[in-house]
N, C-alpha and C positions, 0 to 999 in steps of 0.2 A: 612483596608483602608491605614494605615501608610505603611504597607509592599508594597502595590500596588504602592503608590507614590514613595517609596524608589526604587523599581525595575525600574520604568520609569526613574527616575533620574540617576540611575547607568547605565542603558542601553545607554541612550543618552550621558552622560558624558564620559563613558569609551570608547565608539566608537570614540568620538571627540578627546580624548587624544591620543589614539593609532594610529589614521589615519596618522598624520604627520610622526611618526616613521616608520610606514609601508611603506610610500612613500619614506622615506630616505633609508630604506633597499633595496627597489626595485631599486632606483637610483644608489646605490653603487654597487649592484651585477648585475645590468642589467637583473634581472630576478624576476618574481613574486613569484617563489617557496619559497624562504626563509621567505617571509612575512607570509606564512601559519603556520610557527612555532609560531608566535604571536597569530594567530587565535586559534590554538589548546591549547596553554599553558598560554595565558594571557587573551584573550577576552572571550572564552567559559567558563573557570572555574569561572571567576568573575560573569558572568551572571547567571550561575547555583547556585553559592553561594548566590547571591542577592535574587533569587527566593526560596531559601531553598530546592533545589533539591539535592537528594542523588542519584548519578548515579551508577548503577550496570551494568556491561558489561559482556556478556557471548559470547564466540566464537571468541574472538579477534584473535585467531591463524589463522583464515581464511582470515585475512587482510594482504596483502603483499603490503607495500607502493611502492615497485619497479615495481609492476605489474599493467598495465593499466586495470582498472576494472569499470564496471557499477554497482553501488550499487543501488538496488531498494528496497524502503522502504514504509511501510504504513505511514500515516501522521495524527497526532492528534492535534498538537499545533505549534504555532510560535517558541516555545522553542526547537522544534525538531532539528533545525539547530545547535545551540550550543551543543546540546546533541550528535548528530552524529559527529560533528567536533571533539569533545573530545573523543568519543567512538572509532572512526575509526583510529584516529592518522595517517592519510595519507593526502597528499595534494589533496584535492578534491574540485571540483566546484559543484554547484547546478544548475540544470536547473531552471530558474526563469522567471516569467512573465516580459514582457519588461517594464512595468511601473516602476519597481523597480530601473531601472538604473537612474531615475530622482530623487530618494530619496537622499537628501543631505548626504554626508559623506559615509554612507553605500553603496548607489548605485554607488557612484564614485569609491569606492574600488572594488566593483564587476566588474565594467566596466574595470578598470585598470588591473585586474588580469584575465580577460578573461572568466567570467561566461557566459554560453550560455543563451541568452535572447530569449524568445519565445512570439510572439504576439498571444494571445489566440483568438483574434477576426478575425484572417486572417489565414485560414487553409494553403493556399499556402506558405505564409511567414513562418508559423510554421514548415512546412515540410522542407523547405529550411534550417531553423535554425538547425533542428535536423540532417539533412544530414551534415551540416558543423561541428556540434559537433561530429558526427561519425568519420569524418576525423581526428579531433583533438585527439580523443580517440586512434585511430590507431597509432598516433605519440607519445603516452605515457601518455595522460591525463586520470585521473580518475574522474568520474562524479557521483553525487547522483541525482536520479530521484524519485519523488513522483507520481506514475502513477494513483493514485486516482484523481488527478487534483484539490483536495480540502482537507481541514481537516475534519476528521470525527466528527460528532456531539456526537455520543454515544460511540466511541472507537472501533466500529466494523470495520473490513477491508472492504472498499467499492469496488464496481466494478472498474476495471482498464480500462484506455485508452490504445489503442494499439500502439500509437506513440513511446513510449520508446522502444518497442520491435523491431520496425523497426530500431531504432537507434542501438540496440544490434546486430541485424543481419548484418547491414551494417558495423559496427565496427569490428565484429568477435572477440570480447574479452569476457572474463569471466563475468558472472553475479553473484554477491553476493546478495542473498536475505537477507533483514534485517527487523526485527520486533521491534517496540518500543511500550512500554506500560507504562502508568502512567503520561505521559506528558499532556494528555488532562484533567486529574484531577487536575494537578498542575496549568495549565493555559489553560482554555477552549477556544474553537474557538470563535473568535470575542470578546474577553474579556481580560481585564488586572486584573481580580480578581485572586490573587495568593493564592494557598493553598499548603504550603510546603509538600513535600512527596518524595517517592522513584520513580525513573524513571528507568525502565529496558530496556536494549537494547540487542538483541541477533542476532548475525551474523551467517548466515548459510554457509555451504560449497559452494565454487564456482561451478557454473553450466556451463558446456562446451556447447556453442551454435553451434559448428561446425556440429553437427548432425541435425540441423534444416535448412531449406531453407526459402526463403522469403514467400513462400506460407504457411509455418508453423507458421506464426507470431502469430496467435490466439492460437495455441496449445502451443507455448512457453510461451505466456502470462498466460495461464491457469496453466501450470506446475509451473511457478515461483510464481504465486499468491497462489496456493495450498500450496507451501512450506512456504510462508510468514504466511499464516493462521495457519499452524501447529506450526511454531516458536512462533507466537503470543499467541496461547493457552498454549504453554509450559512455558511461563513467566507470566501467569495469566490473559491474555487478553481474550476477547470474541471471537476472531477469526472472521469468516465471512461465508457467504453462498458461498460454492465452486461452486454451480451450477449457481449462478447469478454473473458471472465473468466479463462480458464485459459491459462497460459503453456505454450508448446511444450516438450516434453522436451529438455533440454540447451541451451535458449536462455533468455535473460533479456529481458524487455520486449517479447516477440513473442507474440501470441496464437496459440493452437493452430491456428486456421484459416488463419493467414497464414504459417505456418512453411514455409520453402523446404526441399525435399529430405527425406530420410528422417530419423527420429529418431536420436539418438546411440547408439553401441554399448553393449551391456550392460556395466554396471560404470562407465560414464562419465555425465557430464551435470552439470547444476547441483546445487549443494549442497542446494537446497531443492526439487528436482524431485519 
C-alpha cells in the first residue's frame, strides 16, 4: 500500500517538476526534440525506480535514432510508456487517445511536442489523424503504436487493429517489432497495485514495408504480429494465438471470429480499426 501511494506521489510530483524545464528547453531551442532527452534520462528512470522495475533490454542495436521508424509493440501496462521511452533511447511519440490531451501537465506536454491524438469514437477522424501522422513520419518522426488498442489482462498478445499498418504503408518507413513482458505483473491493467520486478523489452530487426502494397495491409499486420509473438515468447511471455490475428471492428482485444453481434456503425469504432 505504501509503495502504491509512493508511486502515485512520485509520478505526479516528478511530472510537475520537469514540465517547466521541458517548456524552457523547447523555448530556448525552438524545438521539441531536446526535451525528449529529459523524458528518456530523467522522467522515465525515476518512474521505473519508484515502481521497483528492473529494466532489461535486448536488441537495442536495431534502434537507429536517426531513422524515422514505426515501433509496434504489445501493451500490458501504463508503465509501458516509460519502459519503452527508456529502452528505445530515441525521440519517439506515442499514438494516444484524444482524451489524454486534456490531462493537466502530461497532456499539455504531449500536445506541445506533437503526439498524434486519435479519437477512438470517430473512425473518420481517427483515419485522418493517422494519415497526418504518416506525413510526419516521412518527414523524420518516429512513432510508437500499440495496435492491440488496449492493455492485455493476462499478458497474452491480443488481436491487432489494422489502422497502424495503414499508417506504415502510407509512411513507407521501417517497422520495428517490439515485445514487452513483465510490466503487466508489476502494474496490472486498471490498477495502481505495484509489485516490483523485472521488465523485459526485446526489439526485433526492422521490417522493410516496400514489398507490401495497401491491399497487403492485413498480411503485413499478420507478419508483424507473428514476429512480436515470437519475440514475446523468447523473453518469457505467453505469446498469443497467431491465427486469431485481426481485431473485430469497433472492439479492442477481441478477435474478429469471436466478436458478438454486428460491427459498429459507419463513422464509429476503435481509433485504430
